Gaussian input, Z-matrix of N, CA and C with variables (Angstrom, degrees):
# hf/3-21g

backbone

0 1
 N
 C     1     B1
 C     2     B2     1     A1
 N     3     B3     2     A2     1     D1
 C     4     B4     3     A3     2     D2
 C     5     B5     4     A4     3     D3
 N     6     B6     5     A5     4     D4
 C     7     B7     6     A6     5     D5
 C     8     B8     7     A7     6     D6
 N     9     B9     8     A8     7     D7
 C    10    B10     9     A9     8     D8
 C    11    B11    10    A10     9     D9
 N    12    B12    11    A11    10    D10
 C    13    B13    12    A12    11    D11
 C    14    B14    13    A13    12    D12
 N    15    B15    14    A14    13    D13
 C    16    B16    15    A15    14    D14
 C    17    B17    16    A16    15    D15
 N    18    B18    17    A17    16    D16
 C    19    B19    18    A18    17    D17
 C    20    B20    19    A19    18    D18
 N    21    B21    20    A20    19    D19
 C    22    B22    21    A21    20    D20
 C    23    B23    22    A22    21    D21
 N    24    B24    23    A23    22    D22
 C    25    B25    24    A24    23    D23
 C    26    B26    25    A25    24    D24
 N    27    B27    26    A26    25    D25
 C    28    B28    27    A27    26    D26
 C    29    B29    28    A28    27    D27
 N    30    B30    29    A29    28    D28
 C    31    B31    30    A30    29    D29
 C    32    B32    31    A31    30    D30
 N    33    B33    32    A32    31    D31
 C    34    B34    33    A33    32    D32
 C    35    B35    34    A34    33    D33
 N    36    B36    35    A35    34    D34
 C    37    B37    36    A36    35    D35
 C    38    B38    37    A37    36    D36
 N    39    B39    38    A38    37    D37
 C    40    B40    39    A39    38    D38
 C    41    B41    40    A40    39    D39
 N    42    B42    41    A41    40    D40
 C    43    B43    42    A42    41    D41
 C    44    B44    43    A43    42    D42
 N    45    B45    44    A44    43    D43
 C    46    B46    45    A45    44    D44
 C    47    B47    46    A46    45    D45
 N    48    B48    47    A47    46    D46
 C    49    B49    48    A48    47    D47
 C    50    B50    49    A49    48    D48
 N    51    B51    50    A50    49    D49
 C    52    B52    51    A51    50    D50
 C    53    B53    52    A52    51    D51
 N    54    B54    53    A53    52    D52
 C    55    B55    54    A54    53    D53
 C    56    B56    55    A55    54    D54
 N    57    B57    56    A56    55    D55
 C    58    B58    57    A57    56    D56
 C    59    B59    58    A58    57    D57
 N    60    B60    59    A59    58    D58
 C    61    B61    60    A60    59    D59
 C    62    B62    61    A61    60    D60
 N    63    B63    62    A62    61    D61
 C    64    B64    63    A63    62    D62
 C    65    B65    64    A64    63    D63
 N    66    B66    65    A65    64    D64
 C    67    B67    66    A66    65    D65
 C    68    B68    67    A67    66    D66
 N    69    B69    68    A68    67    D67
 C    70    B70    69    A69    68    D68
 C    71    B71    70    A70    69    D69
 N    72    B72    71    A71    70    D70
 C    73    B73    72    A72    71    D71
 C    74    B74    73    A73    72    D72
 N    75    B75    74    A74    73    D73
 C    76    B76    75    A75    74    D74
 C    77    B77    76    A76    75    D75
 N    78    B78    77    A77    76    D76
 C    79    B79    78    A78    77    D77
 C    80    B80    79    A79    78    D78
 N    81    B81    80    A80    79    D79
 C    82    B82    81    A81    80    D80
 C    83    B83    82    A82    81    D81
 N    84    B84    83    A83    82    D82
 C    85    B85    84    A84    83    D83
 C    86    B86    85    A85    84    D84
 N    87    B87    86    A86    85    D85
 C    88    B88    87    A87    86    D86
 C    89    B89    88    A88    87    D87
 N    90    B90    89    A89    88    D88
 C    91    B91    90    A90    89    D89
 C    92    B92    91    A91    90    D90
 N    93    B93    92    A92    91    D91
 C    94    B94    93    A93    92    D92
 C    95    B95    94    A94    93    D93
 N    96    B96    95    A95    94    D94
 C    97    B97    96    A96    95    D95
 C    98    B98    97    A97    96    D96
 N    99    B99    98    A98    97    D97
 C   100   B100    99    A99    98    D98
 C   101   B101   100   A100    99    D99
 N   102   B102   101   A101   100   D100
 C   103   B103   102   A102   101   D101
 C   104   B104   103   A103   102   D102
 N   105   B105   104   A104   103   D103
 C   106   B106   105   A105   104   D104
 C   107   B107   106   A106   105   D105
 N   108   B108   107   A107   106   D106
 C   109   B109   108   A108   107   D107
 C   110   B110   109   A109   108   D108
 N   111   B111   110   A110   109   D109
 C   112   B112   111   A111   110   D110
 C   113   B113   112   A112   111   D111
 N   114   B114   113   A113   112   D112
 C   115   B115   114   A114   113   D113
 C   116   B116   115   A115   114   D114
 N   117   B117   116   A116   115   D115
 C   118   B118   117   A117   116   D116
 C   119   B119   118   A118   117   D117
 N   120   B120   119   A119   118   D118
 C   121   B121   120   A120   119   D119
 C   122   B122   121   A121   120   D120
 N   123   B123   122   A122   121   D121
 C   124   B124   123   A123   122   D122
 C   125   B125   124   A124   123   D123
 N   126   B126   125   A125   124   D124
 C   127   B127   126   A126   125   D125
 C   128   B128   127   A127   126   D126
 N   129   B129   128   A128   127   D127
 C   130   B130   129   A129   128   D128
 C   131   B131   130   A130   129   D129
 N   132   B132   131   A131   130   D130
 C   133   B133   132   A132   131   D131
 C   134   B134   133   A133   132   D132
 N   135   B135   134   A134   133   D133
 C   136   B136   135   A135   134   D134
 C   137   B137   136   A136   135   D135
 N   138   B138   137   A137   136   D136
 C   139   B139   138   A138   137   D137
 C   140   B140   139   A139   138   D138
 N   141   B141   140   A140   139   D139
 C   142   B142   141   A141   140   D140
 C   143   B143   142   A142   141   D141
 N   144   B144   143   A143   142   D142
 C   145   B145   144   A144   143   D143
 C   146   B146   145   A145   144   D144
 N   147   B147   146   A146   145   D145
 C   148   B148   147   A147   146   D146
 C   149   B149   148   A148   147   D147
 N   150   B150   149   A149   148   D148
 C   151   B151   150   A150   149   D149
 C   152   B152   151   A151   150   D150
 N   153   B153   152   A152   151   D151
 C   154   B154   153   A153   152   D152
 C   155   B155   154   A154   153   D153
 N   156   B156   155   A155   154   D154
 C   157   B157   156   A156   155   D155
 C   158   B158   157   A157   156   D156
 N   159   B159   158   A158   157   D157
 C   160   B160   159   A159   158   D158
 C   161   B161   160   A160   159   D159
 N   162   B162   161   A161   160   D160
 C   163   B163   162   A162   161   D161
 C   164   B164   163   A163   162   D162
 N   165   B165   164   A164   163   D163
 C   166   B166   165   A165   164   D164
 C   167   B167   166   A166   165   D165
 N   168   B168   167   A167   166   D166
 C   169   B169   168   A168   167   D167
 C   170   B170   169   A169   168   D168
 N   171   B171   170   A170   169   D169
 C   172   B172   171   A171   170   D170
 C   173   B173   172   A172   171   D171
 N   174   B174   173   A173   172   D172
 C   175   B175   174   A174   173   D173
 C   176   B176   175   A175   174   D174
 N   177   B177   176   A176   175   D175
 C   178   B178   177   A177   176   D176
 C   179   B179   178   A178   177   D177
 N   180   B180   179   A179   178   D178
 C   181   B181   180   A180   179   D179
 C   182   B182   181   A181   180   D180
 N   183   B183   182   A182   181   D181
 C   184   B184   183   A183   182   D182
 C   185   B185   184   A184   183   D183
 N   186   B186   185   A185   184   D184
 C   187   B187   186   A186   185   D185
 C   188   B188   187   A187   186   D186
 N   189   B189   188   A188   187   D187
 C   190   B190   189   A189   188   D188
 C   191   B191   190   A190   189   D189
 N   192   B192   191   A191   190   D190
 C   193   B193   192   A192   191   D191
 C   194   B194   193   A193   192   D192
 N   195   B195   194   A194   193   D193
 C   196   B196   195   A195   194   D194
 C   197   B197   196   A196   195   D195
 N   198   B198   197   A197   196   D196
 C   199   B199   198   A198   197   D197
 C   200   B200   199   A199   198   D198
 N   201   B201   200   A200   199   D199
 C   202   B202   201   A201   200   D200
 C   203   B203   202   A202   201   D201
 N   204   B204   203   A203   202   D202
 C   205   B205   204   A204   203   D203
 C   206   B206   205   A205   204   D204
 N   207   B207   206   A206   205   D205
 C   208   B208   207   A207   206   D206
 C   209   B209   208   A208   207   D207
 N   210   B210   209   A209   208   D208
 C   211   B211   210   A210   209   D209
 C   212   B212   211   A211   210   D210
 N   213   B213   212   A212   211   D211
 C   214   B214   213   A213   212   D212
 C   215   B215   214   A214   213   D213
 N   216   B216   215   A215   214   D214
 C   217   B217   216   A216   215   D215
 C   218   B218   217   A217   216   D216
 N   219   B219   218   A218   217   D217
 C   220   B220   219   A219   218   D218
 C   221   B221   220   A220   219   D219
 N   222   B222   221   A221   220   D220
 C   223   B223   222   A222   221   D221
 C   224   B224   223   A223   222   D222
 N   225   B225   224   A224   223   D223
 C   226   B226   225   A225   224   D224
 C   227   B227   226   A226   225   D225
 N   228   B228   227   A227   226   D226
 C   229   B229   228   A228   227   D227
 C   230   B230   229   A229   228   D228
 N   231   B231   230   A230   229   D229
 C   232   B232   231   A231   230   D230
 C   233   B233   232   A232   231   D231
 N   234   B234   233   A233   232   D232
 C   235   B235   234   A234   233   D233
 C   236   B236   235   A235   234   D234
 N   237   B237   236   A236   235   D235
 C   238   B238   237   A237   236   D236
 C   239   B239   238   A238   237   D237
 N   240   B240   239   A239   238   D238
 C   241   B241   240   A240   239   D239
 C   242   B242   241   A241   240   D240
 N   243   B243   242   A242   241   D241
 C   244   B244   243   A243   242   D242
 C   245   B245   244   A244   243   D243
 N   246   B246   245   A245   244   D244
 C   247   B247   246   A246   245   D245
 C   248   B248   247   A247   246   D246
 N   249   B249   248   A248   247   D247
 C   250   B250   249   A249   248   D248
 C   251   B251   250   A250   249   D249
 N   252   B252   251   A251   250   D250
 C   253   B253   252   A252   251   D251
 C   254   B254   253   A253   252   D252
 N   255   B255   254   A254   253   D253
 C   256   B256   255   A255   254   D254
 C   257   B257   256   A256   255   D255
 N   258   B258   257   A257   256   D256
 C   259   B259   258   A258   257   D257
 C   260   B260   259   A259   258   D258
 N   261   B261   260   A260   259   D259
 C   262   B262   261   A261   260   D260
 C   263   B263   262   A262   261   D261
 N   264   B264   263   A263   262   D262
 C   265   B265   264   A264   263   D263
 C   266   B266   265   A265   264   D264

   B1=1.4994
   B2=1.5579
   B3=1.2829
   B4=1.4979
   B5=1.4894
   B6=1.3751
   B7=1.4903
   B8=1.4922
   B9=1.3726
   B10=1.6378
   B11=1.5420
   B12=1.3004
   B13=1.5017
   B14=1.5005
   B15=1.5127
   B16=1.4070
   B17=1.5367
   B18=1.3121
   B19=1.5171
   B20=1.4937
   B21=1.2920
   B22=1.3749
   B23=1.4801
   B24=1.3154
   B25=1.4373
   B26=1.5501
   B27=1.4106
   B28=1.5434
   B29=1.5063
   B30=1.2810
   B31=1.4499
   B32=1.4800
   B33=1.3687
   B34=1.3749
   B35=1.5465
   B36=1.3403
   B37=1.5230
   B38=1.5623
   B39=1.3245
   B40=1.5352
   B41=1.5253
   B42=1.3288
   B43=1.4835
   B44=1.5950
   B45=1.3277
   B46=1.4741
   B47=1.5638
   B48=1.3866
   B49=1.4499
   B50=1.4989
   B51=1.3563
   B52=1.4611
   B53=1.5453
   B54=1.2108
   B55=1.5564
   B56=1.4376
   B57=1.4008
   B58=1.4474
   B59=1.4872
   B60=1.3559
   B61=1.5589
   B62=1.4892
   B63=1.3710
   B64=1.4705
   B65=1.4811
   B66=1.3836
   B67=1.4431
   B68=1.5729
   B69=1.2576
   B70=1.3541
   B71=1.5592
   B72=1.3808
   B73=1.3186
   B74=1.4906
   B75=1.3752
   B76=1.5693
   B77=1.4250
   B78=1.3323
   B79=1.4602
   B80=1.4904
   B81=1.3101
   B82=1.3992
   B83=1.5405
   B84=1.3240
   B85=1.4753
   B86=1.5913
   B87=1.3336
   B88=1.4360
   B89=1.4858
   B90=1.4001
   B91=1.4642
   B92=1.5588
   B93=1.3822
   B94=1.3609
   B95=1.5379
   B96=1.3697
   B97=1.4640
   B98=1.6074
   B99=1.2782
   B100=1.3497
   B101=1.6845
   B102=1.2963
   B103=1.4520
   B104=1.6433
   B105=1.2607
   B106=1.4320
   B107=1.5611
   B108=1.3945
   B109=1.4566
   B110=1.4409
   B111=1.4084
   B112=1.3020
   B113=1.5604
   B114=1.3700
   B115=1.4134
   B116=1.5197
   B117=1.3215
   B118=1.4782
   B119=1.5880
   B120=1.2133
   B121=1.5605
   B122=1.5050
   B123=1.3838
   B124=1.4653
   B125=1.5147
   B126=1.2641
   B127=1.3906
   B128=1.5514
   B129=1.2219
   B130=1.5372
   B131=1.4856
   B132=1.5563
   B133=1.4039
   B134=1.4285
   B135=1.3221
   B136=1.4109
   B137=1.3755
   B138=1.2811
   B139=1.5388
   B140=1.6629
   B141=1.3373
   B142=1.4236
   B143=1.5391
   B144=1.2548
   B145=1.4188
   B146=1.6187
   B147=1.3241
   B148=1.4421
   B149=1.5803
   B150=1.2904
   B151=1.4723
   B152=1.5041
   B153=1.3204
   B154=1.4550
   B155=1.4619
   B156=1.3025
   B157=1.5776
   B158=1.5109
   B159=1.3158
   B160=1.4352
   B161=1.5114
   B162=1.4446
   B163=1.4353
   B164=1.4789
   B165=1.2469
   B166=1.6387
   B167=1.4614
   B168=1.3110
   B169=1.5038
   B170=1.5039
   B171=1.3704
   B172=1.4658
   B173=1.5939
   B174=1.4944
   B175=1.4104
   B176=1.3791
   B177=1.3492
   B178=1.4355
   B179=1.5913
   B180=1.3523
   B181=1.4164
   B182=1.5189
   B183=1.3849
   B184=1.4263
   B185=1.5117
   B186=1.3627
   B187=1.6213
   B188=1.5166
   B189=1.3598
   B190=1.4962
   B191=1.4431
   B192=1.2931
   B193=1.4061
   B194=1.5484
   B195=1.2868
   B196=1.4403
   B197=1.5755
   B198=1.4177
   B199=1.5582
   B200=1.5204
   B201=1.2028
   B202=1.5108
   B203=1.4633
   B204=1.3351
   B205=1.5175
   B206=1.6178
   B207=1.3263
   B208=1.4109
   B209=1.4556
   B210=1.3302
   B211=1.4153
   B212=1.5804
   B213=1.3296
   B214=1.5501
   B215=1.4164
   B216=1.3190
   B217=1.4427
   B218=1.6519
   B219=1.2541
   B220=1.4279
   B221=1.4621
   B222=1.3545
   B223=1.4826
   B224=1.4676
   B225=1.3245
   B226=1.4656
   B227=1.6622
   B228=1.3585
   B229=1.4694
   B230=1.5231
   B231=1.3267
   B232=1.5035
   B233=1.4289
   B234=1.3555
   B235=1.5194
   B236=1.5240
   B237=1.3794
   B238=1.4143
   B239=1.4806
   B240=1.3050
   B241=1.4866
   B242=1.4377
   B243=1.4063
   B244=1.4193
   B245=1.5398
   B246=1.3001
   B247=1.4213
   B248=1.5494
   B249=1.1844
   B250=1.4553
   B251=1.5068
   B252=1.2991
   B253=1.4388
   B254=1.4772
   B255=1.3377
   B256=1.4822
   B257=1.4316
   B258=1.3529
   B259=1.4494
   B260=1.3743
   B261=1.4758
   B262=1.5088
   B263=1.5184
   B264=1.3508
   B265=1.4503
   B266=1.4717
   A1=103.25
   A2=107.17
   A3=115.67
   A4=107.63
   A5=118.68
   A6=122.43
   A7=112.11
   A8=111.68
   A9=117.01
   A10=102.39
   A11=111.26
   A12=123.03
   A13=111.29
   A14=104.78
   A15=106.54
   A16=106.44
   A17=114.61
   A18=117.78
   A19=112.20
   A20=117.10
   A21=129.20
   A22=109.84
   A23=119.52
   A24=123.54
   A25=108.84
   A26=113.01
   A27=117.81
   A28=110.25
   A29=112.89
   A30=123.87
   A31=111.18
   A32=127.75
   A33=129.66
   A34=107.64
   A35=111.83
   A36=120.18
   A37=105.44
   A38=113.46
   A39=116.63
   A40=109.27
   A41=112.12
   A42=125.52
   A43=115.28
   A44=109.17
   A45=117.37
   A46=113.17
   A47=114.57
   A48=120.33
   A49=113.86
   A50=118.55
   A51=123.14
   A52=115.21
   A53=118.33
   A54=119.61
   A55=116.08
   A56=114.24
   A57=118.01
   A58=104.06
   A59=114.82
   A60=119.72
   A61=101.58
   A62=117.12
   A63=119.27
   A64=105.54
   A65=111.82
   A66=119.50
   A67=110.40
   A68=116.63
   A69=126.80
   A70=107.78
   A71=119.49
   A72=129.75
   A73=109.20
   A74=119.12
   A75=120.84
   A76=107.24
   A77=116.76
   A78=118.23
   A79=115.61
   A80=119.22
   A81=125.07
   A82=115.38
   A83=114.06
   A84=119.68
   A85=116.56
   A86=113.61
   A87=120.11
   A88=107.75
   A89=117.32
   A90=116.76
   A91=110.44
   A92=120.46
   A93=125.94
   A94=108.97
   A95=117.35
   A96=119.86
   A97=111.57
   A98=116.89
   A99=119.94
   A100=117.71
   A101=108.56
   A102=120.65
   A103=107.79
   A104=113.50
   A105=122.03
   A106=110.35
   A107=114.74
   A108=112.71
   A109=113.90
   A110=121.35
   A111=128.51
   A112=111.68
   A113=119.41
   A114=124.91
   A115=105.43
   A116=120.76
   A117=119.81
   A118=111.41
   A119=109.07
   A120=112.94
   A121=108.46
   A122=118.16
   A123=116.91
   A124=107.01
   A125=121.07
   A126=124.32
   A127=114.31
   A128=113.86
   A129=122.49
   A130=111.79
   A131=115.82
   A132=116.37
   A133=122.33
   A134=117.69
   A135=127.39
   A136=115.09
   A137=117.76
   A138=126.88
   A139=103.75
   A140=118.31
   A141=122.82
   A142=114.66
   A143=115.89
   A144=123.90
   A145=113.04
   A146=110.66
   A147=116.47
   A148=111.25
   A149=117.08
   A150=121.89
   A151=116.81
   A152=116.81
   A153=121.90
   A154=111.94
   A155=120.55
   A156=126.58
   A157=107.13
   A158=112.98
   A159=125.07
   A160=106.93
   A161=108.24
   A162=125.59
   A163=115.64
   A164=110.09
   A165=111.70
   A166=108.01
   A167=122.92
   A168=125.72
   A169=111.18
   A170=115.19
   A171=116.20
   A172=117.32
   A173=113.24
   A174=120.70
   A175=116.48
   A176=120.75
   A177=125.78
   A178=112.00
   A179=110.75
   A180=112.83
   A181=109.88
   A182=113.42
   A183=119.59
   A184=110.54
   A185=114.10
   A186=117.67
   A187=107.42
   A188=112.55
   A189=125.49
   A190=108.93
   A191=121.34
   A192=124.51
   A193=114.02
   A194=113.71
   A195=124.19
   A196=111.50
   A197=108.79
   A198=110.24
   A199=115.02
   A200=117.69
   A201=121.77
   A202=109.72
   A203=116.24
   A204=120.97
   A205=111.07
   A206=114.88
   A207=118.87
   A208=115.74
   A209=120.29
   A210=128.36
   A211=107.10
   A212=117.76
   A213=119.93
   A214=111.01
   A215=122.74
   A216=127.77
   A217=103.31
   A218=123.07
   A219=122.05
   A220=111.34
   A221=117.55
   A222=125.49
   A223=110.94
   A224=118.16
   A225=124.35
   A226=107.25
   A227=114.02
   A228=114.89
   A229=116.13
   A230=113.53
   A231=117.33
   A232=116.90
   A233=114.54
   A234=123.41
   A235=110.79
   A236=121.51
   A237=122.15
   A238=110.04
   A239=116.34
   A240=123.45
   A241=102.88
   A242=118.41
   A243=131.00
   A244=114.84
   A245=112.19
   A246=118.23
   A247=106.83
   A248=122.65
   A249=129.63
   A250=109.02
   A251=119.55
   A252=119.77
   A253=107.96
   A254=120.54
   A255=128.82
   A256=114.12
   A257=123.20
   A258=125.50
   A259=114.82
   A260=119.30
   A261=117.40
   A262=107.17
   A263=117.25
   A264=114.58
   A265=119.48
   D1=132.52
   D2=175.14
   D3=-74.38
   D4=133.52
   D5=174.62
   D6=-118.75
   D7=-34.79
   D8=-175.23
   D9=-119.14
   D10=148.68
   D11=168.64
   D12=-136.98
   D13=153.65
   D14=176.85
   D15=-99.16
   D16=154.30
   D17=171.67
   D18=-116.42
   D19=125.70
   D20=-174.70
   D21=-102.47
   D22=108.57
   D23=177.11
   D24=-74.75
   D25=126.13
   D26=-173.94
   D27=-131.40
   D28=131.73
   D29=169.36
   D30=-115.17
   D31=125.09
   D32=176.95
   D33=-131.03
   D34=134.65
   D35=175.59
   D36=-78.15
   D37=119.33
   D38=174.61
   D39=-71.43
   D40=159.37
   D41=175.59
   D42=-39.42
   D43=-40.01
   D44=-174.53
   D45=-90.80
   D46=-4.70
   D47=169.38
   D48=108.92
   D49=-12.68
   D50=173.91
   D51=-73.08
   D52=163.34
   D53=179.06
   D54=-102.34
   D55=135.86
   D56=175.93
   D57=-103.30
   D58=144.60
   D59=179.41
   D60=-128.44
   D61=122.59
   D62=173.35
   D63=-152.18
   D64=159.30
   D65=174.66
   D66=-108.24
   D67=140.88
   D68=177.41
   D69=-103.89
   D70=115.41
   D71=-174.98
   D72=-103.83
   D73=116.62
   D74=-177.25
   D75=-139.34
   D76=158.00
   D77=172.82
   D78=-52.91
   D79=139.92
   D80=177.76
   D81=-52.17
   D82=-30.33
   D83=178.48
   D84=-64.52
   D85=-24.32
   D86=178.42
   D87=-78.89
   D88=102.06
   D89=-175.37
   D90=-114.09
   D91=4.92
   D92=174.15
   D93=-82.35
   D94=110.82
   D95=179.28
   D96=-57.33
   D97=-35.13
   D98=179.24
   D99=-60.22
   D100=-34.98
   D101=167.92
   D102=-56.08
   D103=-56.23
   D104=-175.80
   D105=-59.89
   D106=-40.60
   D107=177.18
   D108=-67.38
   D109=-33.71
   D110=175.08
   D111=-58.86
   D112=-38.76
   D113=172.96
   D114=-61.95
   D115=-46.65
   D116=-176.69
   D117=-61.83
   D118=-39.08
   D119=-174.31
   D120=-70.56
   D121=-30.95
   D122=177.41
   D123=-69.21
   D124=-40.54
   D125=175.22
   D126=-59.66
   D127=-44.85
   D128=177.46
   D129=-54.29
   D130=-40.76
   D131=171.35
   D132=-57.47
   D133=-31.31
   D134=175.46
   D135=-67.88
   D136=-20.26
   D137=-169.13
   D138=-113.50
   D139=16.54
   D140=-176.35
   D141=51.18
   D142=38.31
   D143=-177.65
   D144=-120.85
   D145=22.80
   D146=-176.88
   D147=-59.04
   D148=138.53
   D149=178.77
   D150=95.06
   D151=-15.52
   D152=174.39
   D153=-60.87
   D154=137.13
   D155=177.69
   D156=-50.60
   D157=136.15
   D158=167.98
   D159=-154.65
   D160=108.90
   D161=179.22
   D162=-145.34
   D163=-163.11
   D164=177.17
   D165=-67.25
   D166=-17.69
   D167=176.80
   D168=-70.52
   D169=-36.53
   D170=-178.57
   D171=-101.63
   D172=-18.75
   D173=-178.18
   D174=-130.11
   D175=127.47
   D176=-172.52
   D177=-143.06
   D178=133.80
   D179=-178.89
   D180=-60.68
   D181=133.77
   D182=-169.05
   D183=-107.88
   D184=-49.59
   D185=179.74
   D186=-170.89
   D187=160.38
   D188=172.69
   D189=-93.54
   D190=137.86
   D191=167.64
   D192=-146.07
   D193=173.81
   D194=173.40
   D195=-65.71
   D196=136.71
   D197=172.16
   D198=-59.57
   D199=129.28
   D200=173.51
   D201=-90.13
   D202=143.93
   D203=-177.44
   D204=-54.36
   D205=-36.36
   D206=-176.88
   D207=-64.59
   D208=-18.21
   D209=-173.01
   D210=-97.12
   D211=-16.83
   D212=-168.86
   D213=-57.92
   D214=-59.14
   D215=-168.72
   D216=-57.81
   D217=-50.95
   D218=-174.64
   D219=-59.50
   D220=-48.14
   D221=175.01
   D222=-53.78
   D223=-45.96
   D224=-171.34
   D225=-69.70
   D226=-31.19
   D227=-177.99
   D228=-98.70
   D229=-32.64
   D230=-177.80
   D231=-112.66
   D232=-16.36
   D233=178.76
   D234=95.90
   D235=-10.01
   D236=-179.60
   D237=-152.47
   D238=172.33
   D239=175.53
   D240=-137.44
   D241=148.28
   D242=173.55
   D243=-109.10
   D244=124.17
   D245=173.57
   D246=-100.18
   D247=111.69
   D248=-177.45
   D249=-80.02
   D250=126.34
   D251=-175.12
   D252=-114.49
   D253=-76.19
   D254=-178.76
   D255=-119.70
   D256=137.13
   D257=166.17
   D258=70.22
   D259=25.71
   D260=-176.42
   D261=-104.36
   D262=-5.91
   D263=-177.28
   D264=-70.37

């Protein structure tokens, strides 16, 4: 049972030049940044932003927090949850 998650603060430049800001929420046990970046790339595909750079420059571990109920289903099925902040629409 997942109890703690890491929140990865992510900023990606969109194809048209504006900035997307979102957080990638994943189980704290996932410590490999490449796995987190892969989650971010999956999300970018859903926003028609496939191929945009996503690495340590764009995505950094921000903090650890308790798992919130609204994230559970997504993490259970996909392994991660995305919190859309700015420019994600």
